[in-house]
Each structure stands twice: as C-alpha cells, then as structure tokens.
Backbone as CSV, one residue per row, in Angstrom:
resi,resn,N_x,N_y,N_z,CA_x,CA_y,CA_z,C_x,C_y,C_z
1,MET,-1.521,54.546,10.822,-1.720,55.624,9.845,-3.026,55.399,9.087
2,GLY,-3.769,56.468,8.886,-5.054,56.335,8.217,-5.109,57.103,6.908
3,ILE,-6.334,57.222,6.408,-6.580,57.911,5.134,-6.063,59.349,5.184
4,GLN,-6.284,60.048,6.310,-5.862,61.451,6.409,-4.337,61.574,6.279
5,ASP,-3.606,60.617,6.859,-2.137,60.611,6.724,-1.751,60.442,5.256
6,ASP,-2.467,59.549,4.576,-2.189,59.320,3.154,-2.503,60.567,2.327
7,VAL,-3.581,61.265,2.676,-3.945,62.511,1.976,-2.830,63.536,2.171
8,GLU,-2.329,63.658,3.402,-1.234,64.597,3.682,-0.004,64.234,2.853
9,ALA,0.282,62.931,2.746,1.425,62.477,1.939,1.216,62.852,0.474
10,LEU,0.014,62.648,-0.038,-0.281,62.982,-1.434,-0.109,64.477,-1.692
11,LYS,-0.503,65.308,-0.730,-0.377,66.767,-0.885,1.072,67.202,-1.049
12,ARG,2.004,66.430,-0.474,3.431,66.784,-0.553,4.041,66.435,-1.910
13,ILE,3.341,65.636,-2.702,3.832,65.243,-4.026,3.461,66.356,-4.998
14,PRO,4.443,66.974,-5.654,4.128,68.072,-6.579,3.028,67.720,-7.586
15,LEU,3.003,66.462,-8.014,2.022,65.986,-8.979,0.588,66.237,-8.512
16,PHE,0.350,66.095,-7.216,-1.009,66.177,-6.681,-1.269,67.445,-5.881
17,ALA,-0.310,68.354,-5.851,-0.407,69.558,-5.012,-1.639,70.407,-5.318
18,LYS,-2.064,70.447,-6.573,-3.186,71.312,-6.948,-4.537,70.596,-6.934
19,VAL,-4.530,69.326,-6.571,-5.771,68.551,-6.542,-6.505,68.833,-5.235
20,GLU,-7.817,69.047,-5.335,-8.595,69.383,-4.141,-8.598,68.225,-3.140
21,PRO,-8.591,68.538,-1.840,-8.507,67.522,-0.788,-9.547,66.399,-0.889
22,ALA,-10.771,66.726,-1.303,-11.807,65.686,-1.421,-11.404,64.623,-2.446
23,LYS,-10.802,65.067,-3.566,-10.355,64.120,-4.600,-9.145,63.320,-4.102
24,LEU,-8.271,63.985,-3.337,-7.115,63.277,-2.777,-7.580,62.197,-1.802
25,LYS,-8.643,62.480,-1.083,-9.190,61.502,-0.140,-9.675,60.266,-0.905
26,LEU,-10.351,60.504,-2.043,-10.797,59.388,-2.885,-9.606,58.589,-3.410
27,LEU,-8.567,59.302,-3.838,-7.356,58.647,-4.335,-6.711,57.814,-3.235
28,ALA,-6.573,58.405,-2.056,-5.960,57.692,-0.920,-6.779,56.461,-0.552
29,PHE,-8.098,56.593,-0.610,-8.974,55.477,-0.273,-8.833,54.346,-1.290
30,ALA,-8.703,54.721,-2.578,-8.628,53.721,-3.652,-7.225,53.127,-3.805
31,ALA,-6.217,53.856,-3.335,-4.834,53.354,-3.439,-4.606,52.256,-2.404
32,GLU,-3.626,51.422,-2.691,-3.332,50.289,-1.818,-2.002,50.515,-1.108
33,ARG,-2.016,50.430,0.223,-0.784,50.601,0.997,0.009,49.285,0.924
34,ALA,1.296,49.384,0.696,2.135,48.179,0.605,3.454,48.397,1.347
35,GLN,3.951,47.337,1.970,5.218,47.355,2.733,6.243,46.476,2.023
36,TYR,7.481,46.927,2.026,8.578,46.149,1.438,9.743,46.120,2.419
37,MET,10.387,44.978,2.526,11.548,44.821,3.399,12.814,45.099,2.579
38,PRO,13.935,45.424,3.249,15.183,45.648,2.510,15.485,44.456,1.591
39,GLY,15.830,44.768,0.343,16.139,43.719,-0.629,14.945,43.337,-1.494
40,GLU,13.740,43.661,-1.040,12.542,43.348,-1.828,12.369,44.384,-2.932
41,ALA,11.847,43.930,-4.080,11.615,44.833,-5.210,10.139,45.194,-5.335
42,LEU,9.868,46.472,-5.600,8.495,46.902,-5.912,8.120,46.334,-7.270
43,PHE,9.091,46.397,-8.198,8.944,45.806,-9.515,10.325,45.676,-10.134
44,HIS,10.402,44.852,-11.192,11.676,44.600,-11.871,11.655,45.185,-13.273
45,GLN,12.836,45.594,-13.725,12.980,46.067,-15.103,12.433,44.989,-16.035
46,GLY,11.629,45.392,-17.016,11.059,44.437,-17.966,9.663,43.959,-17.589
47,ASP,9.275,44.114,-16.305,7.916,43.727,-15.887,6.892,44.575,-16.631
48,GLN,5.673,44.040,-16.756,4.564,44.814,-17.302,4.163,45.847,-16.249
49,ALA,3.930,47.074,-16.657,3.592,48.139,-15.713,2.081,48.157,-15.453
50,ASP,1.720,48.034,-14.172,0.296,48.026,-13.817,-0.056,49.102,-12.791
51,ALA,0.977,49.764,-12.232,0.728,50.742,-11.175,1.938,51.655,-11.012
52,ALA,1.697,52.778,-10.343,2.764,53.678,-9.918,2.744,53.673,-8.386
53,TYR,3.822,54.123,-7.769,3.939,54.065,-6.320,4.394,55.399,-5.751
54,ILE,3.820,55.765,-4.614,4.274,56.920,-3.849,4.970,56.372,-2.617
55,VAL,6.197,56.813,-2.394,6.954,56.355,-1.226,6.525,57.196,-0.021
56,LEU,5.944,56.534,0.971,5.502,57.208,2.194,6.619,57.249,3.227
57,GLY,7.511,56.267,3.162,8.628,56.219,4.107,9.622,55.168,3.680
58,GLY,10.887,55.366,4.057,11.948,54.427,3.691,12.697,54.886,2.456
59,LYS,13.590,54.016,1.984,14.421,54.341,0.812,14.513,53.130,-0.105
60,ALA,14.772,53.419,-1.379,14.939,52.356,-2.374,15.940,52.807,-3.424
61,ASP,16.596,51.838,-4.045,17.506,52.109,-5.151,16.772,51.925,-6.473
62,VAL,17.155,52.735,-7.455,16.677,52.586,-8.827,17.815,51.906,-9.571
63,LEU,17.566,50.687,-10.036,18.611,49.869,-10.664,18.278,49.604,-12.132
64,VAL,19.297,49.718,-12.978,19.151,49.427,-14.401,20.081,48.275,-14.737
65,GLU,19.555,47.301,-15.480,20.367,46.140,-15.873,21.399,46.543,-16.922
66,THR,22.630,46.087,-16.729,23.702,46.302,-17.706,24.372,44.957,-17.951
67,PRO,25.187,44.835,-19.001,25.880,43.566,-19.246,26.713,43.097,-18.043
68,SER,27.187,44.050,-17.233,27.999,43.658,-16.075,27.184,43.611,-14.775
69,GLY,25.850,43.576,-14.898,25.004,43.477,-13.713,24.231,44.753,-13.446
70,PRO,23.439,44.760,-12.356,22.610,45.935,-12.051,23.464,47.163,-11.723
71,LEU,23.038,48.322,-12.239,23.735,49.581,-11.988,22.768,50.509,-11.266
72,LYS,23.187,51.020,-10.101,22.347,51.962,-9.353,22.430,53.321,-10.041
73,VAL,21.276,53.826,-10.490,21.261,55.113,-11.190,20.655,56.220,-10.337
74,ALA,19.950,55.833,-9.280,19.336,56.834,-8.401,18.883,56.166,-7.114
75,GLU,18.527,57.019,-6.168,17.947,56.555,-4.904,16.672,57.362,-4.695
76,VAL,15.630,56.716,-4.210,14.383,57.428,-3.931,14.021,57.262,-2.467
77,GLY,13.317,58.261,-1.947,12.892,58.223,-0.555,11.514,58.812,-0.403
78,LYS,11.208,59.228,0.809,9.889,59.756,1.156,9.413,60.795,0.139
79,ASP,8.169,60.687,-0.255,7.489,61.586,-1.199,7.892,61.379,-2.661
80,ALA,8.680,60.354,-2.950,9.028,60.069,-4.347,7.833,59.401,-5.032
81,PHE,7.717,59.630,-6.333,6.669,59.015,-7.152,7.392,58.203,-8.211
82,VAL,7.211,56.882,-8.211,7.943,56.006,-9.132,6.989,55.086,-9.885
83,GLY,7.442,54.667,-11.054,6.684,53.702,-11.830,5.703,54.300,-12.821
84,GLU,5.661,55.631,-12.883,4.664,56.261,-13.763,5.045,56.169,-15.232
85,ILE,6.338,56.049,-15.548,6.748,55.969,-16.956,6.095,54.766,-17.626
86,GLY,6.151,53.631,-16.960,5.575,52.400,-17.520,4.091,52.502,-17.792
87,ILE,3.348,53.134,-16.848,1.901,53.210,-17.065,1.524,54.311,-18.043
88,LEU,2.333,55.368,-18.116,2.040,56.455,-19.051,2.374,56.072,-20.484
89,CYS,3.504,55.429,-20.659,3.971,55.105,-22.009,3.557,53.697,-22.441
90,ASP,2.933,52.949,-21.518,2.530,51.574,-21.776,3.703,50.737,-22.283
91,VAL,4.809,50.836,-21.555,6.022,50.077,-21.887,6.417,49.250,-20.661
92,PRO,7.220,48.204,-20.869,7.702,47.445,-19.715,8.520,48.358,-18.789
93,ARG,8.650,47.957,-17.548,9.398,48.748,-16.565,10.798,49.060,-17.080
94,THR,11.208,50.322,-16.944,12.508,50.757,-17.457,13.619,50.559,-16.423
95,ALA,13.251,50.218,-15.183,14.239,50.004,-14.119,13.621,49.123,-13.043
96,THR,14.476,48.652,-12.159,14.041,47.902,-10.980,14.074,48.853,-9.792
97,ILE,13.054,48.812,-8.948,13.052,49.598,-7.714,13.150,48.605,-6.568
98,GLN,14.249,48.702,-5.808,14.517,47.741,-4.734,14.711,48.464,-3.405
99,ALA,13.936,48.042,-2.407,14.020,48.656,-1.080,15.408,48.454,-0.484
100,THR,15.951,49.521,0.108,17.238,49.416,0.806,17.020,49.498,2.313
101,GLU,15.824,49.940,2.703,15.396,49.894,4.097,13.892,49.674,4.078
102,SER,13.303,49.431,5.222,11.862,49.189,5.291,11.123,50.302,4.549
103,LEU,10.268,49.913,3.619,9.656,50.866,2.696,8.133,50.749,2.753
104,THR,7.458,51.891,2.855,5.997,51.929,2.822,5.579,52.737,1.604
105,THR,4.647,52.189,0.827,4.207,52.872,-0.391,2.685,52.905,-0.486
106,LEU,2.219,53.814,-1.329,0.826,53.806,-1.781,0.884,53.385,-3.245
107,LYS,0.196,52.308,-3.569,0.170,51.791,-4.934,-1.048,52.363,-5.647
108,ILE,-0.811,53.045,-6.760,-1.887,53.651,-7.542,-1.985,52.904,-8.873
109,THR,-3.094,52.214,-9.068,-3.246,51.418,-10.287,-3.301,52.322,-11.518
110,LYS,-3.029,51.710,-12.648,-3.051,52.413,-13.928,-4.404,53.097,-14.154
111,ASP,-5.502,52.374,-13.943,-6.845,52.935,-14.162,-7.107,54.133,-13.257
112,LEU,-6.732,53.992,-11.991,-6.935,55.080,-11.032,-6.117,56.307,-11.428
113,PHE,-4.868,56.087,-11.853,-4.006,57.194,-12.263,-4.595,57.915,-13.480
114,TYR,-5.076,57.141,-14.464,-5.672,57.753,-15.658,-6.934,58.546,-15.321
115,ARG,-7.722,58.052,-14.366,-8.918,58.797,-13.941,-8.518,60.138,-13.330
116,MET,-7.437,60.126,-12.513,-6.964,61.366,-11.885,-6.465,62.355,-12.943
117,VAL,-5.733,61.849,-13.928,-5.201,62.707,-14.996,-6.356,63.314,-15.802
118,ALA,-7.397,62.515,-16.058,-8.554,63.018,-16.811,-9.265,64.124,-16.031
119,ASP,-9.369,63.952,-14.722,-10.050,64.947,-13.877,-9.213,66.201,-13.644
120,PHE,-7.894,66.030,-13.631,-7.007,67.145,-13.296,-5.880,67.291,-14.307
121,PRO,-6.105,68.082,-15.376,-5.066,68.284,-16.389,-3.747,68.798,-15.791
122,SER,-3.805,69.459,-14.632,-2.564,69.959,-14.010,-1.613,68.802,-13.684
123,ILE,-2.168,67.609,-13.438,-1.332,66.438,-13.163,-0.511,66.100,-14.407
124,SER,-1.149,66.191,-15.584,-0.436,65.899,-16.844,0.759,66.824,-17.019
125,LEU,0.556,68.107,-16.742,1.644,69.080,-16.886,2.782,68.766,-15.919
126,GLU,2.429,68.400,-14.703,3.450,68.087,-13.703,4.216,66.823,-14.082
127,VAL,3.512,65.834,-14.627,4.158,64.597,-15.087,5.178,64.930,-16.167
128,MET,4.795,65.798,-17.113,5.736,66.189,-18.178,6.971,66.872,-17.600
129,ARG,6.756,67.743,-16.614,7.875,68.450,-15.985,8.826,67.466,-15.297
130,VAL,8.259,66.522,-14.543,9.066,65.526,-13.828,9.845,64.653,-14.813
131,LEU,9.176,64.206,-15.879,9.846,63.357,-16.867,10.953,64.115,-17.590
132,ALA,10.717,65.393,-17.884,11.740,66.212,-18.534,12.960,66.363,-17.618
133,GLN,12.722,66.542,-16.313,13.830,66.646,-15.359,14.636,65.345,-15.315
134,ARG,13.917,64.214,-15.321,14.614,62.914,-15.299,15.437,62.720,-16.555
135,LEU,14.876,63.111,-17.703,15.586,62.983,-18.967,16.857,63.828,-18.950
136,GLU,16.756,65.050,-18.445,17.927,65.920,-18.356,18.974,65.320,-17.416
137,HIS,18.515,64.742,-16.302,19.435,64.104,-15.345,20.168,62.933,-16.016
138,MET,19.419,62.124,-16.804,20.044,61.002,-17.506,21.048,61.496,-18.540
139,ASN,20.687,62.560,-19.271,21.613,63.130,-20.254,22.886,63.611,-19.581
140,GLU,22.737,64.210,-18.408,23.888,64.680,-17.627,24.798,63.505,-17.271
141,GLN,24.184,62.408,-16.803,24.962,61.218,-16.444,25.687,60.646,-17.662
142,LEU,24.998,60.634,-18.805,25.629,60.136,-20.038,26.812,61.006,-20.446
143,ARG,26.618,62.339,-20.359,27.719,63.257,-20.703,28.920,63.017,-19.789
144,ASP,28.639,62.846,-18.473,29.712,62.599,-17.514,30.439,61.288,-17.808
145,ALA,29.653,60.263,-18.152,30.240,58.948,-18.450,31.117,59.013,-19.690
146,VAL,30.641,59.726,-20.720,31.427,59.870,-21.958,32.697,60.675,-21.681
147,ALA,32.575,61.749,-20.899,33.736,62.579,-20.565,34.766,61.793,-19.760
148,ALA,34.300,60.927,-18.889,35.210,60.119,-18.056,35.998,59.120,-18.899
149,LYS,35.396,58.650,-20.005,36.065,57.673,-20.863,37.099,58.311,-21.765
150,SER,36.970,59.635,-22.040,37.917,60.251,-22.978,39.117,60.839,-22.286
C-alpha cells in the first residue's frame, strides 16, 4: 500500500472529506503507518497524548479502567479516528485502545493535526460534531446503566 491508498483512506474519514487531495497527500506523506498485533495497545488510559490514529484496517476495543478492571465501552474498525481528544484537550488519554485483530493505522502527530486544523477550519467543525456524538453516546450509556440499577 502506498501514499495514494492512504489518501483514499483519509478521504473516507468525515473529518478530512472536504480537504483538497493535494493537502491529503501531504498529510498521508507526513503521517506514520503503524501495525499492531491482537492484544497490543495503541496507547493506554493515562498516557500523555502525542498523536491521533486513523484505522486503515482491523479492529480494536476502547477500554476504560474501572475499580473492577477494564471495561469495554466501544469497538473501532476501518476508517475510525481515535486519540484526538487527548491532543485537542491536552489531557492524558481518556481510554486504552487495544487491537483485537491485526490492526493497521496512520499515526498523525499533534503538530501535524494542528497544522491541518489551522489550514482547514472545516476539520474543527467536524471534530466538534464527532465529539458531541461521542458525548451523547456516553450519556446514553450512563442513562441505561442508571436505569438498569433501579
């Protein structure tokens, strides 16, 4: 797989859909391709956030630490964008992302992501939309958990 494959993958991510192909090519060139085996973590909850990842292939679990051990809160697969909360909010990782099958990612460093956001304000709007959806999903899970206890 080459740069053009990575550009095609980036185009499928809503975040980058409106970015012109030449800029996506630069992003793909500057991003780092990484492979993870089942059981390997892209990052752990509490780690310092230095990059976001685009899943090119494979699947991973989103795990949150609880007093009784890790809790799976979501699953991500092809075309997922993960790790952006940490770099946007400059906070430690809010969850662990662990491969459940062979996983291929594009790693986008914090600096590279900020350069893209500065060049393309549409990315900022899409990030807000995605984060709002995640927040609503978490609220839904909390409501369900509270309802199950009563």
